[in-house]
Backbone of each chain as nested JSON, in Angstrom:
{
  "chains": [
    {"id": "A", "residues": [
      {"number": 1, "name": "UNK", "atoms": {"N": [-1.467, -121.302, 94.719], "CA": [-0.031, -121.112, 94.94], "C": [0.17, -120.19, 96.13]}},
      {"number": 2, "name": "UNK", "atoms": {"N": [1.153, -120.537, 97.016], "CA": [1.331, -119.789, 98.243], "C": [1.841, -118.383, 97.959]}},
      {"number": 3, "name": "UNK", "atoms": {"N": [2.951, -118.286, 97.172], "CA": [3.533, -116.988, 96.871], "C": [3.317, -116.666, 95.415]}},
      {"number": 4, "name": "UNK", "atoms": {"N": [2.624, -115.554, 95.147], "CA": [2.435, -115.142, 93.774], "C": [3.758, -114.641, 93.225]}},
      {"number": 5, "name": "UNK", "atoms": {"N": [4.003, -114.96, 91.931], "CA": [5.252, -114.478, 91.327], "C": [5.247, -112.967, 91.211]}},
      {"number": 6, "name": "UNK", "atoms": {"N": [4.044, -112.363, 91.301], "CA": [3.996, -110.907, 91.177], "C": [4.635, -110.211, 92.364]}},
      {"number": 7, "name": "UNK", "atoms": {"N": [4.885, -110.94, 93.482], "CA": [5.519, -110.297, 94.633], "C": [7.023, -110.156, 94.427]}},
      {"number": 8, "name": "UNK", "atoms": {"N": [7.594, -110.871, 93.455], "CA": [9.033, -110.786, 93.234], "C": [9.365, -109.503, 92.489]}},
      {"number": 9, "name": "UNK", "atoms": {"N": [10.455, -108.878, 92.899], "CA": [10.932, -107.654, 92.287], "C": [12.366, -107.86, 91.809]}},
      {"number": 10, "name": "UNK", "atoms": {"N": [12.784, -106.992, 90.875], "CA": [14.135, -107.093, 90.332], "C": [14.751, -105.716, 90.197]}},
      {"number": 11, "name": "UNK", "atoms": {"N": [16.062, -105.68, 90.216], "CA": [16.76, -104.419, 90.046], "C": [18.102, -104.681, 89.383]}},
      {"number": 12, "name": "UNK", "atoms": {"N": [18.582, -103.684, 88.667], "CA": [19.871, -103.784, 87.991], "C": [20.924, -103.063, 88.817]}},
      {"number": 13, "name": "UNK", "atoms": {"N": [22.066, -103.692, 89.011], "CA": [23.157, -103.067, 89.744], "C": [23.814, -102.003, 88.879]}},
      {"number": 14, "name": "UNK", "atoms": {"N": [23.913, -100.78, 89.43], "CA": [24.541, -99.694, 88.671], "C": [25.806, -99.173, 89.356]}},
      {"number": 15, "name": "UNK", "atoms": {"N": [26.151, -99.773, 90.496], "CA": [27.362, -99.377, 91.211], "C": [27.79, -100.533, 92.105]}},
      {"number": 16, "name": "UNK", "atoms": {"N": [28.912, -101.157, 91.776], "CA": [29.378, -102.29, 92.594], "C": [30.7, -101.963, 93.304]}},
      {"number": 17, "name": "UNK", "atoms": {"N": [31.006, -100.678, 93.404], "CA": [32.272, -100.301, 94.037], "C": [32.333, -100.814, 95.478]}},
      {"number": 18, "name": "UNK", "atoms": {"N": [33.428, -101.496, 95.793], "CA": [33.589, -102.061, 97.129], "C": [32.952, -103.427, 97.291]}},
      {"number": 19, "name": "UNK", "atoms": {"N": [32.233, -103.859, 96.26], "CA": [31.551, -105.162, 96.315], "C": [31.764, -105.928, 95.013]}},
      {"number": 20, "name": "UNK", "atoms": {"N": [33.007, -105.993, 94.58], "CA": [33.326, -106.558, 93.275], "C": [33.022, -108.044, 93.175]}},
      {"number": 21, "name": "UNK", "atoms": {"N": [33.067, -108.752, 94.292], "CA": [32.741, -110.185, 94.268], "C": [31.255, -110.417, 94.467]}},
      {"number": 22, "name": "UNK", "atoms": {"N": [30.59, -109.508, 95.137], "CA": [29.197, -109.703, 95.518], "C": [28.209, -109.19, 94.489]}},
      {"number": 23, "name": "UNK", "atoms": {"N": [28.623, -108.198, 93.716], "CA": [27.723, -107.58, 92.751], "C": [28.434, -107.395, 91.419]}},
      {"number": 24, "name": "UNK", "atoms": {"N": [27.666, -107.444, 90.35], "CA": [28.213, -107.224, 89.013], "C": [27.446, -106.09, 88.35]}},
      {"number": 25, "name": "UNK", "atoms": {"N": [28.193, -105.141, 87.816], "CA": [27.58, -103.997, 87.146], "C": [26.699, -104.44, 85.985]}},
      {"number": 26, "name": "UNK", "atoms": {"N": [25.511, -103.877, 85.923], "CA": [24.618, -104.165, 84.813], "C": [23.847, -105.465, 84.922]}},
      {"number": 27, "name": "UNK", "atoms": {"N": [24.042, -106.185, 86.009], "CA": [23.385, -107.476, 86.16], "C": [22.061, -107.323, 86.896]}},
      {"number": 28, "name": "UNK", "atoms": {"N": [21.122, -108.207, 86.545], "CA": [19.797, -108.201, 87.158], "C": [19.825, -109.028, 88.438]}},
      {"number": 29, "name": "UNK", "atoms": {"N": [19.283, -108.461, 89.505], "CA": [19.247, -109.17, 90.784], "C": [17.825, -109.196, 91.334]}},
      {"number": 30, "name": "UNK", "atoms": {"N": [17.542, -110.252, 92.08], "CA": [16.243, -110.383, 92.721], "C": [16.219, -109.525, 93.977]}},
      {"number": 31, "name": "UNK", "atoms": {"N": [15.119, -108.81, 94.135], "CA": [14.937, -107.946, 95.291], "C": [13.917, -108.566, 96.235]}},
      {"number": 32, "name": "UNK", "atoms": {"N": [14.213, -108.551, 97.505], "CA": [13.25, -108.996, 98.509], "C": [12.601, -107.757, 99.117]}},
      {"number": 33, "name": "UNK", "atoms": {"N": [11.3, -107.573, 98.865], "CA": [10.638, -106.372, 99.412], "C": [10.755, -106.351, 100.929]}},
      {"number": 34, "name": "UNK", "atoms": {"N": [11.165, -105.21, 101.458], "CA": [11.377, -105.088, 102.899], "C": [11.139, -103.64, 103.307]}},
      {"number": 35, "name": "UNK", "atoms": {"N": [9.965, -103.349, 103.904], "CA": [9.644, -101.966, 104.284], "C": [10.668, -101.372, 105.26]}},
      {"number": 36, "name": "UNK", "atoms": {"N": [11.194, -102.208, 106.153], "CA": [12.194, -101.708, 107.108], "C": [13.452, -101.264, 106.384]}},
      {"number": 37, "name": "UNK", "atoms": {"N": [13.844, -102.0, 105.352], "CA": [15.018, -101.618, 104.572], "C": [14.774, -100.276, 103.882]}},
      {"number": 38, "name": "UNK", "atoms": {"N": [13.607, -100.135, 103.313], "CA": [13.248, -98.905, 102.596], "C": [13.316, -97.694, 103.512]}},
      {"number": 39, "name": "UNK", "atoms": {"N": [12.922, -97.867, 104.766], "CA": [12.988, -96.769, 105.746], "C": [14.39, -96.198, 105.872]}},
      {"number": 40, "name": "UNK", "atoms": {"N": [15.389, -97.045, 105.676], "CA": [16.792, -96.646, 105.826], "C": [17.495, -96.477, 104.484]}},
      {"number": 41, "name": "UNK", "atoms": {"N": [16.729, -96.301, 103.414], "CA": [17.295, -96.152, 102.062], "C": [18.155, -97.347, 101.671]}},
      {"number": 42, "name": "UNK", "atoms": {"N": [17.711, -98.509, 102.089], "CA": [18.396, -99.75, 101.752], "C": [17.504, -100.613, 100.875]}},
      {"number": 43, "name": "UNK", "atoms": {"N": [18.133, -101.483, 100.123], "CA": [17.409, -102.453, 99.305], "C": [17.979, -103.833, 99.623]}},
      {"number": 44, "name": "UNK", "atoms": {"N": [17.083, -104.783, 99.746], "CA": [17.499, -106.135, 100.131], "C": [17.584, -106.974, 98.861]}},
      {"number": 45, "name": "UNK", "atoms": {"N": [18.783, -107.392, 98.532], "CA": [19.057, -108.013, 97.235], "C": [19.722, -109.374, 97.416]}},
      {"number": 46, "name": "UNK", "atoms": {"N": [19.329, -110.332, 96.592], "CA": [20.014, -111.626, 96.553], "C": [21.224, -111.443, 95.65]}},
      {"number": 47, "name": "UNK", "atoms": {"N": [22.423, -111.43, 96.242], "CA": [23.614, -111.1, 95.458], "C": [24.288, -112.353, 94.896]}},
      {"number": 48, "name": "UNK", "atoms": {"N": [25.523, -112.221, 94.46], "CA": [26.229, -113.331, 93.806], "C": [26.415, -114.54, 94.711]}},
      {"number": 49, "name": "UNK", "atoms": {"N": [26.338, -114.341, 95.998], "CA": [26.506, -115.458, 96.935], "C": [25.264, -116.336, 97.014]}},
      {"number": 50, "name": "UNK", "atoms": {"N": [24.121, -115.796, 96.493], "CA": [22.867, -116.532, 96.619], "C": [22.108, -116.195, 97.887]}},
      {"number": 51, "name": "UNK", "atoms": {"N": [22.737, -115.396, 98.746], "CA": [22.07, -114.927, 99.964], "C": [21.67, -113.467, 99.778]}},
      {"number": 52, "name": "UNK", "atoms": {"N": [20.701, -113.011, 100.605], "CA": [20.28, -111.624, 100.486], "C": [20.998, -110.753, 101.51]}},
      {"number": 53, "name": "UNK", "atoms": {"N": [21.342, -109.563, 101.07], "CA": [22.027, -108.58, 101.916], "C": [21.427, -107.205, 101.65]}},
      {"number": 54, "name": "UNK", "atoms": {"N": [21.7, -106.286, 102.575], "CA": [21.211, -104.917, 102.452], "C": [22.266, -104.053, 101.766]}},
      {"number": 55, "name": "UNK", "atoms": {"N": [21.858, -103.38, 100.714], "CA": [22.734, -102.454, 100.007], "C": [22.024, -101.116, 99.891]}},
      {"number": 56, "name": "UNK", "atoms": {"N": [22.769, -100.021, 99.705], "CA": [22.104, -98.726, 99.494], "C": [21.283, -98.758, 98.211]}},
      {"number": 57, "name": "UNK", "atoms": {"N": [20.128, -98.124, 98.255], "CA": [19.256, -98.138, 97.085], "C": [19.921, -97.488, 95.878]}},
      {"number": 58, "name": "UNK", "atoms": {"N": [20.839, -96.54, 96.105], "CA": [21.481, -95.836, 94.995], "C": [22.327, -96.766, 94.125]}},
      {"number": 59, "name": "UNK", "atoms": {"N": [22.639, -97.943, 94.614], "CA": [23.454, -98.883, 93.832], "C": [22.613, -99.693, 92.849]}},
      {"number": 60, "name": "UNK", "atoms": {"N": [21.31, -99.509, 92.884], "CA": [20.439, -100.329, 92.046], "C": [19.399, -99.484, 91.337]}},
      {"number": 61, "name": "UNK", "atoms": {"N": [18.989, -99.97, 90.172], "CA": [17.916, -99.341, 89.412], "C": [16.79, -100.365, 89.313]}},
      {"number": 62, "name": "UNK", "atoms": {"N": [15.684, -100.148, 90.03], "CA": [14.575, -101.11, 89.977], "C": [13.974, -101.139, 88.593]}},
      {"number": 63, "name": "UNK", "atoms": {"N": [13.649, -102.338, 88.129], "CA": [12.971, -102.452, 86.851], "C": [11.796, -103.398, 86.992]}},
      {"number": 64, "name": "UNK", "atoms": {"N": [10.796, -103.184, 86.151], "CA": [9.67, -104.11, 86.107], "C": [9.89, -105.038, 84.918]}},
      {"number": 65, "name": "UNK", "atoms": {"N": [9.615, -106.284, 85.132], "CA": [9.785, -107.256, 84.051], "C": [8.43, -107.826, 83.679]}},
      {"number": 66, "name": "UNK", "atoms": {"N": [8.267, -108.215, 82.411], "CA": [6.996, -108.817, 82.006], "C": [6.71, -110.074, 82.821]}},
      {"number": 67, "name": "UNK", "atoms": {"N": [5.448, -110.352, 83.045], "CA": [5.054, -111.505, 83.863], "C": [5.663, -112.807, 83.363]}},
      {"number": 68, "name": "UNK", "atoms": {"N": [5.727, -112.946, 82.039], "CA": [6.28, -114.173, 81.463], "C": [7.746, -114.35, 81.875]}},
      {"number": 69, "name": "UNK", "atoms": {"N": [8.489, -113.267, 81.824], "CA": [9.9, -113.3, 82.208], "C": [10.04, -113.501, 83.715]}},
      {"number": 70, "name": "UNK", "atoms": {"N": [9.173, -112.846, 84.466], "CA": [9.222, -112.959, 85.926], "C": [9.066, -114.412, 86.351]}},
      {"number": 71, "name": "UNK", "atoms": {"N": [8.128, -115.115, 85.727], "CA": [7.885, -116.518, 86.083], "C": [9.114, -117.371, 85.786]}},
      {"number": 72, "name": "UNK", "atoms": {"N": [9.784, -117.09, 84.682], "CA": [10.988, -117.848, 84.325], "C": [12.081, -117.584, 85.353]}},
      {"number": 73, "name": "UNK", "atoms": {"N": [12.281, -116.332, 85.71], "CA": [13.343, -115.977, 86.645], "C": [13.078, -116.535, 88.042]}},
      {"number": 74, "name": "UNK", "atoms": {"N": [11.83, -116.486, 88.447], "CA": [11.481, -116.942, 89.788], "C": [11.658, -118.443, 89.921]}},
      {"number": 75, "name": "UNK", "atoms": {"N": [11.338, -119.183, 88.881], "CA": [11.366, -120.643, 88.96], "C": [12.653, -121.245, 88.423]}},
      {"number": 76, "name": "UNK", "atoms": {"N": [13.613, -120.422, 88.011], "CA": [14.885, -120.948, 87.504], "C": [15.623, -121.621, 88.64]}},
      {"number": 77, "name": "UNK", "atoms": {"N": [16.381, -122.711, 88.355], "CA": [17.176, -123.373, 89.399], "C": [18.157, -122.401, 90.009]}},
      {"number": 78, "name": "UNK", "atoms": {"N": [18.427, -122.55, 91.309], "CA": [19.272, -121.608, 92.036], "C": [20.68, -121.552, 91.479]}},
      {"number": 79, "name": "UNK", "atoms": {"N": [21.177, -122.652, 90.92], "CA": [22.56, -122.632, 90.451], "C": [22.689, -122.087, 89.042]}},
      {"number": 80, "name": "UNK", "atoms": {"N": [21.572, -121.662, 88.45], "CA": [21.653, -121.17, 87.081], "C": [21.169, -119.736, 86.954]}},
      {"number": 81, "name": "UNK", "atoms": {"N": [20.148, -119.394, 87.702], "CA": [19.354, -118.208, 87.383], "C": [20.127, -116.915, 87.241]}},
      {"number": 82, "name": "UNK", "atoms": {"N": [20.322, -116.207, 88.324], "CA": [20.839, -114.862, 88.229], "C": [22.275, -114.76, 88.701]}},
      {"number": 83, "name": "UNK", "atoms": {"N": [22.939, -115.874, 88.96], "CA": [24.32, -115.864, 89.413], "C": [25.199, -116.663, 88.475]}},
      {"number": 84, "name": "UNK", "atoms": {"N": [24.878, -116.647, 87.18], "CA": [25.644, -117.427, 86.207], "C": [27.049, -116.848, 86.084]}},
      {"number": 85, "name": "UNK", "atoms": {"N": [28.05, -117.73, 86.043], "CA": [29.424, -117.307, 85.772], "C": [29.739, -117.674, 84.331]}},
      {"number": 86, "name": "UNK", "atoms": {"N": [30.915, -117.301, 83.866], "CA": [31.284, -117.563, 82.475], "C": [31.234, -119.059, 82.208]}},
      {"number": 87, "name": "UNK", "atoms": {"N": [30.708, -119.466, 81.063], "CA": [30.639, -120.904, 80.772], "C": [32.037, -121.491, 80.595]}},
      {"number": 88, "name": "UNK", "atoms": {"N": [32.247, -122.689, 81.095], "CA": [33.533, -123.348, 80.973], "C": [33.332, -124.66, 80.248]}},
      {"number": 89, "name": "UNK", "atoms": {"N": [34.385, -125.098, 79.543], "CA": [34.316, -126.389, 78.869], "C": [34.3, -127.482, 79.914]}},
      {"number": 90, "name": "UNK", "atoms": {"N": [33.671, -128.622, 79.626], "CA": [33.684, -129.746, 80.575], "C": [35.108, -130.138, 80.903]}},
      {"number": 91, "name": "UNK", "atoms": {"N": [35.322, -130.675, 82.112], "CA": [36.665, -131.027, 82.562], "C": [37.34, -131.969, 81.576]}},
      {"number": 92, "name": "UNK", "atoms": {"N": [36.6, -132.937, 81.023], "CA": [37.209, -133.909, 80.106], "C": [37.747, -133.223, 78.861]}},
      {"number": 93, "name": "UNK", "atoms": {"N": [37.113, -132.168, 78.417], "CA": [37.562, -131.465, 77.218], "C": [38.803, -130.637, 77.477]}},
      {"number": 94, "name": "UNK", "atoms": {"N": [39.059, -130.311, 78.757], "CA": [40.21, -129.472, 79.073], "C": [41.463, -130.284, 79.331]}},
      {"number": 95, "name": "UNK", "atoms": {"N": [41.304, -131.576, 79.56], "CA": [42.484, -132.403, 79.836], "C": [43.132, -132.805, 78.531]}},
      {"number": 96, "name": "UNK", "atoms": {"N": [44.473, -132.874, 78.474], "CA": [45.124, -133.374, 77.248], "C": [44.812, -134.856, 77.069]}},
      {"number": 97, "name": "UNK", "atoms": {"N": [44.806, -135.28, 75.797], "CA": [44.522, -136.689, 75.51], "C": [45.64, -137.553, 76.059]}},
      {"number": 98, "name": "UNK", "atoms": {"N": [45.336, -138.784, 76.482], "CA": [46.337, -139.691, 77.054], "C": [47.351, -140.055, 75.991]}},
      {"number": 99, "name": "UNK", "atoms": {"N": [48.616, -140.141, 76.406], "CA": [49.661, -140.561, 75.488], "C": [50.372, -139.411, 74.823]}},
      {"number": 100, "name": "UNK", "atoms": {"N": [49.906, -138.17, 75.003], "CA": [50.573, -137.03, 74.353], "C": [51.67, -136.43, 75.253]}}
    ]},
    {"id": "B", "residues": [
      {"number": 1, "name": "UNK", "atoms": {"N": [32.03, -97.861, 101.88], "CA": [31.091, -98.726, 102.597], "C": [29.943, -97.864, 103.106]}},
      {"number": 2, "name": "UNK", "atoms": {"N": [28.732, -98.385, 103.066], "CA": [27.543, -97.606, 103.39], "C": [27.183, -97.681, 104.865]}},
      {"number": 3, "name": "UNK", "atoms": {"N": [28.113, -98.204, 105.667], "CA": [27.865, -98.235, 107.095], "C": [29.212, -98.216, 107.815]}},
      {"number": 4, "name": "UNK", "atoms": {"N": [29.138, -97.913, 109.094], "CA": [30.349, -97.836, 109.905], "C": [30.209, -98.818, 111.053]}},
      {"number": 5, "name": "UNK", "atoms": {"N": [31.256, -99.553, 111.301], "CA": [31.222, -100.504, 112.411], "C": [31.638, -99.786, 113.69]}},
      {"number": 6, "name": "UNK", "atoms": {"N": [30.807, -99.932, 114.712], "CA": [31.091, -99.294, 115.994], "C": [31.625, -100.366, 116.941]}},
      {"number": 7, "name": "UNK", "atoms": {"N": [32.841, -100.151, 117.397], "CA": [33.416, -101.122, 118.318], "C": [33.945, -102.342, 117.579]}},
      {"number": 8, "name": "UNK", "atoms": {"N": [33.91, -103.472, 118.291], "CA": [34.495, -104.691, 117.729], "C": [33.445, -105.594, 117.101]}},
      {"number": 9, "name": "UNK", "atoms": {"N": [33.897, -106.417, 116.171], "CA": [33.043, -107.468, 115.633], "C": [33.178, -108.673, 116.563]}},
      {"number": 10, "name": "UNK", "atoms": {"N": [32.028, -109.189, 116.992], "CA": [32.025, -110.273, 117.978], "C": [31.606, -111.597, 117.36]}},
      {"number": 11, "name": "UNK", "atoms": {"N": [31.941, -112.664, 118.086], "CA": [31.534, -114.021, 117.689], "C": [31.872, -114.309, 116.235]}},
      {"number": 12, "name": "UNK", "atoms": {"N": [33.106, -114.025, 115.873], "CA": [33.545, -114.234, 114.492], "C": [33.708, -115.718, 114.219]}},
      {"number": 13, "name": "UNK", "atoms": {"N": [33.208, -116.125, 113.051], "CA": [33.275, -117.532, 112.686], "C": [33.361, -117.646, 111.162]}},
      {"number": 14, "name": "UNK", "atoms": {"N": [34.017, -118.688, 110.689], "CA": [34.062, -118.942, 109.251], "C": [32.818, -119.738, 108.878]}},
      {"number": 15, "name": "UNK", "atoms": {"N": [32.096, -119.304, 107.866], "CA": [30.888, -120.016, 107.455], "C": [31.085, -120.773, 106.15]}},
      {"number": 16, "name": "UNK", "atoms": {"N": [32.173, -120.482, 105.445], "CA": [32.486, -121.238, 104.227], "C": [33.963, -121.022, 103.912]}},
      {"number": 17, "name": "UNK", "atoms": {"N": [34.585, -122.043, 103.368], "CA": [35.993, -121.914, 102.992], "C": [36.184, -122.416, 101.565]}},
      {"number": 18, "name": "UNK", "atoms": {"N": [37.053, -121.761, 100.85], "CA": [37.47, -122.122, 99.481], "C": [36.302, -122.621, 98.634]}},
      {"number": 19, "name": "UNK", "atoms": {"N": [36.312, -123.884, 98.232], "CA": [35.309, -124.359, 97.277], "C": [33.891, -124.347, 97.835]}},
      {"number": 20, "name": "UNK", "atoms": {"N": [33.767, -124.17, 99.122], "CA": [32.439, -124.044, 99.707], "C": [31.836, -122.676, 99.484]}},
      {"number": 21, "name": "UNK", "atoms": {"N": [32.638, -121.753, 98.937], "CA": [32.152, -120.408, 98.646], "C": [31.653, -120.377, 97.214]}},
      {"number": 22, "name": "UNK", "atoms": {"N": [30.388, -120.085, 97.072], "CA": [29.759, -120.108, 95.753], "C": [30.432, -119.129, 94.785]}},
      {"number": 23, "name": "UNK", "atoms": {"N": [30.833, -117.977, 95.273], "CA": [31.371, -116.932, 94.418], "C": [32.9, -116.9, 94.435]}},
      {"number": 24, "name": "UNK", "atoms": {"N": [33.504, -118.064, 94.669], "CA": [34.954, -118.154, 94.775], "C": [35.661, -117.657, 93.511]}},
      {"number": 25, "name": "UNK", "atoms": {"N": [35.147, -118.013, 92.354], "CA": [35.815, -117.597, 91.112], "C": [35.802, -116.079, 90.981]}},
      {"number": 26, "name": "UNK", "atoms": {"N": [34.741, -115.439, 91.418], "CA": [34.663, -113.976, 91.371], "C": [35.669, -113.37, 92.35]}},
      {"number": 27, "name": "UNK", "atoms": {"N": [35.768, -113.95, 93.528], "CA": [36.735, -113.454, 94.511], "C": [38.147, -113.505, 93.944]}},
      {"number": 28, "name": "UNK", "atoms": {"N": [38.477, -114.623, 93.338], "CA": [39.837, -114.792, 92.81], "C": [40.095, -113.836, 91.661]}},
      {"number": 29, "name": "UNK", "atoms": {"N": [39.077, -113.684, 90.808], "CA": [39.219, -112.823, 89.636], "C": [39.346, -111.361, 90.039]}},
      {"number": 30, "name": "UNK", "atoms": {"N": [38.57, -110.956, 91.034], "CA": [38.532, -109.54, 91.404], "C": [39.641, -109.147, 92.364]}},
      {"number": 31, "name": "UNK", "atoms": {"N": [39.967, -110.048, 93.291], "CA": [40.887, -109.674, 94.363], "C": [42.176, -110.476, 94.381]}},
      {"number": 32, "name": "UNK", "atoms": {"N": [42.223, -111.573, 93.62], "CA": [43.453, -112.338, 93.569], "C": [43.309, -113.723, 94.165]}},
      {"number": 33, "name": "UNK", "atoms": {"N": [44.269, -114.591, 93.846], "CA": [44.233, -115.942, 94.399], "C": [44.539, -115.907, 95.891]}},
      {"number": 34, "name": "UNK", "atoms": {"N": [44.004, -116.835, 96.617], "CA": [44.245, -116.876, 98.054], "C": [43.358, -117.917, 98.677]}},
      {"number": 35, "name": "UNK", "atoms": {"N": [43.647, -118.179, 99.932], "CA": [42.811, -119.144, 100.657], "C": [41.617, -118.381, 101.245]}},
      {"number": 36, "name": "UNK", "atoms": {"N": [40.616, -118.187, 100.372], "CA": [39.478, -117.365, 100.748], "C": [38.577, -118.072, 101.736]}},
      {"number": 37, "name": "UNK", "atoms": {"N": [38.08, -117.264, 102.659], "CA": [37.098, -117.738, 103.62], "C": [35.949, -116.734, 103.684]}},
      {"number": 38, "name": "UNK", "atoms": {"N": [34.736, -117.248, 103.841], "CA": [33.589, -116.364, 104.064], "C": [33.363, -116.345, 105.571]}},
      {"number": 39, "name": "UNK", "atoms": {"N": [33.341, -115.137, 106.129], "CA": [33.283, -114.972, 107.571], "C": [31.971, -114.344, 108.008]}},
      {"number": 40, "name": "UNK", "atoms": {"N": [31.657, -114.59, 109.282], "CA": [30.448, -114.035, 109.881], "C": [30.798, -113.453, 111.238]}},
      {"number": 41, "name": "UNK", "atoms": {"N": [30.118, -112.377, 111.606], "CA": [30.298, -111.811, 112.941], "C": [29.129, -110.902, 113.251]}},
      {"number": 42, "name": "UNK", "atoms": {"N": [29.15, -110.347, 114.455], "CA": [28.07, -109.475, 114.899], "C": [28.666, -108.184, 115.447]}},
      {"number": 43, "name": "UNK", "atoms": {"N": [28.011, -107.069, 115.14], "CA": [28.53, -105.786, 115.6], "C": [27.433, -104.741, 115.562]}},
      {"number": 44, "name": "UNK", "atoms": {"N": [27.708, -103.638, 116.27], "CA": [26.868, -102.451, 116.135], "C": [27.352, -101.705, 114.894]}},
      {"number": 45, "name": "UNK", "atoms": {"N": [26.399, -101.246, 114.1], "CA": [26.76, -100.496, 112.902], "C": [25.962, -99.209, 112.851]}},
      {"number": 46, "name": "UNK", "atoms": {"N": [26.59, -98.18, 112.251], "CA": [25.888, -96.91, 112.051], "C": [25.635, -96.763, 110.558]}},
      {"number": 47, "name": "UNK", "atoms": {"N": [24.38, -96.58, 110.204], "CA": [24.005, -96.421, 108.798], "C": [24.22, -94.977, 108.35]}},
      {"number": 48, "name": "UNK", "atoms": {"N": [24.068, -94.764, 107.042], "CA": [24.256, -93.414, 106.499], "C": [23.204, -92.443, 107.034]}},
      {"number": 49, "name": "UNK", "atoms": {"N": [22.052, -92.961, 107.467], "CA": [21.031, -92.068, 108.009], "C": [21.251, -91.774, 109.496]}},
      {"number": 50, "name": "UNK", "atoms": {"N": [22.366, -92.282, 110.033], "CA": [22.722, -91.98, 111.414], "C": [22.211, -92.962, 112.445]}},
      {"number": 51, "name": "UNK", "atoms": {"N": [21.309, -93.842, 112.046], "CA": [20.763, -94.799, 113.02], "C": [21.774, -95.901, 113.313]}},
      {"number": 52, "name": "UNK", "atoms": {"N": [21.682, -96.437, 114.506], "CA": [22.615, -97.485, 114.959], "C": [21.836, -98.764, 115.205]}},
      {"number": 53, "name": "UNK", "atoms": {"N": [22.384, -99.871, 114.721], "CA": [21.699, -101.155, 114.846], "C": [22.715, -102.261, 115.089]}},
      {"number": 54, "name": "UNK", "atoms": {"N": [22.241, -103.308, 115.712], "CA": [23.062, -104.508, 115.835], "C": [22.751, -105.392, 114.634]}},
      {"number": 55, "name": "UNK", "atoms": {"N": [23.794, -105.839, 113.966], "CA": [23.576, -106.586, 112.721], "C": [24.543, -107.753, 112.601]}},
      {"number": 56, "name": "UNK", "atoms": {"N": [24.136, -108.699, 111.788], "CA": [25.01, -109.826, 111.425], "C": [25.792, -109.407, 110.178]}},
      {"number": 57, "name": "UNK", "atoms": {"N": [27.106, -109.438, 110.292], "CA": [27.973, -109.044, 109.191], "C": [28.554, -110.271, 108.496]}},
      {"number": 58, "name": "UNK", "atoms": {"N": [28.716, -110.171, 107.214], "CA": [29.424, -111.196, 106.442], "C": [30.503, -110.51, 105.63]}},
      {"number": 59, "name": "UNK", "atoms": {"N": [31.604, -111.193, 105.421], "CA": [32.675, -110.667, 104.573], "C": [33.555, -111.823, 104.119]}},
      {"number": 60, "name": "UNK", "atoms": {"N": [34.458, -111.504, 103.195], "CA": [35.41, -112.495, 102.701], "C": [36.803, -112.047, 103.118]}},
      {"number": 61, "name": "UNK", "atoms": {"N": [37.653, -113.013, 103.423], "CA": [39.024, -112.637, 103.732], "C": [39.992, -113.725, 103.309]}},
      {"number": 62, "name": "UNK", "atoms": {"N": [41.184, -113.27, 102.975], "CA": [42.266, -114.188, 102.629], "C": [43.552, -113.607, 103.182]}},
      {"number": 63, "name": "UNK", "atoms": {"N": [44.432, -114.483, 103.613], "CA": [45.7, -114.046, 104.193], "C": [46.492, -113.265, 103.146]}},
      {"number": 64, "name": "UNK", "atoms": {"N": [46.97, -112.11, 103.53], "CA": [47.739, -111.284, 102.609], "C": [46.886, -110.352, 101.757]}},
      {"number": 65, "name": "UNK", "atoms": {"N": [45.578, -110.548, 101.79], "CA": [44.666, -109.683, 101.022], "C": [43.789, -108.877, 101.973]}},
      {"number": 66, "name": "UNK", "atoms": {"N": [43.317, -109.529, 103.014], "CA": [42.501, -108.813, 103.983], "C": [41.023, -109.036, 103.774]}},
      {"number": 67, "name": "UNK", "atoms": {"N": [40.238, -108.168, 104.36], "CA": [38.78, -108.277, 104.297], "C": [38.238, -107.598, 103.03]}},
      {"number": 68, "name": "UNK", "atoms": {"N": [37.262, -108.227, 102.432], "CA": [36.617, -107.648, 101.264], "C": [35.103, -107.828, 101.365]}},
      {"number": 69, "name": "UNK", "atoms": {"N": [34.371, -106.906, 100.683], "CA": [32.902, -107.009, 100.551], "C": [32.202, -107.165, 101.894]}},
      {"number": 70, "name": "UNK", "atoms": {"N": [32.517, -106.288, 102.834], "CA": [31.842, -106.333, 104.124], "C": [30.375, -105.918, 103.93]}},
      {"number": 71, "name": "UNK", "atoms": {"N": [29.451, -106.75, 104.334], "CA": [28.025, -106.476, 104.124], "C": [27.226, -107.019, 105.304]}},
      {"number": 72, "name": "UNK", "atoms": {"N": [25.956, -106.632, 105.383], "CA": [25.163, -107.096, 106.519], "C": [23.814, -107.641, 106.09]}},
      {"number": 73, "name": "UNK", "atoms": {"N": [23.264, -108.491, 106.965], "CA": [21.992, -109.144, 106.736], "C": [20.874, -108.332, 107.37]}},
      {"number": 74, "name": "UNK", "atoms": {"N": [19.708, -108.512, 106.823], "CA": [18.492, -108.01, 107.456], "C": [17.636, -109.204, 107.845]}},
      {"number": 75, "name": "UNK", "atoms": {"N": [16.799, -109.071, 108.866], "CA": [16.542, -107.869, 109.673], "C": [17.639, -107.618, 110.697]}},
      {"number": 76, "name": "UNK", "atoms": {"N": [17.672, -106.387, 111.208], "CA": [18.592, -106.064, 112.276], "C": [18.248, -106.902, 113.5]}},
      {"number": 77, "name": "UNK", "atoms": {"N": [19.234, -107.024, 114.389], "CA": [19.07, -107.895, 115.542], "C": [18.604, -107.147, 116.788]}},
      {"number": 78, "name": "UNK", "atoms": {"N": [18.301, -105.855, 116.608], "CA": [17.814, -105.113, 117.782], "C": [16.323, -104.854, 117.666]}}
    ]}
  ]
}
């Protein structure tokens, strides 16, 4: 395998002030290791947009996850993994029945 | 904001509009309904450690609401 899952890191957002759409308090985010970011007290995080951006390290609490969990998170489909929104009923279930 | 923009933002362009924005529901919930656009531009920025870099900026904006979630990409462009 080209990229070992052990290279993936994660962190929990502990401050989303000013970034209410991009970050969610208490949510787990994927971290992209970046020595240059670390030099400037920044952390490179894949946020709610699905793209990675630089945020101050103080906004996140790095955590280590068990290998089994790491593999699940790393290989989860992009539209499901760490950017899940509230579940919604299927469109057909939300429409009123015909004739009413 | 953890950085300061020095001068003007250049080469501003919309990179996604309304339903093309993945986090549209969050934008609406947090900041209100509007014709949201995800924007991109380039500028010099000063970080909290005092260093200055040229960076690609992204943000969201809607008429009547303004700019929200101004953030930047790595690596720096200098």
